[in-house]
C-alpha positions, 0 to 999 in steps of 0.5 A: 500500500502506498503512502499519502503525504502529510500535506495531502492527508490534511487536505483530505481530512478537511474535505471529509468534513466539508466536501468529500467529492472535492477534486484534488490535484495529486502526483502519484509515484509508482513502482517501476513497471506499474500500470498507470492506466489501472489507476483510473479504476481507483478514481484517478483522472490522469492529466499527465504521464511523466516520461522519465519518472515512474509516475503521473499527475491528475485529479482524484476525489478527496474521498478516493485518495486512500483507495488510490494509495492502496492500488497496486504499484502505488508508492506515494500520493501527494498534493500537486500544488504550486512551488517556488524556488527559495527567494522567489514568490508567485508573480 
């Protein structure tokens, strides 16, 4: 079973109380050789497949995150948010 990152866990827990059907952007890290297409059966809508990394990004309902993390081949599910380099800020 894969791990859900602490940041995503917080988002999912908050959504459980207010909007469990909320779509959450995620990055899913896969074990080498895992079938990304099979994750759609676990609720993931794939937005991007990474060419050089074993993983995908997409969206999943907050109430389906744990099922996604438990899907075969999933190592980590984390929130796909914006990041900035140290010293930078959003423009």
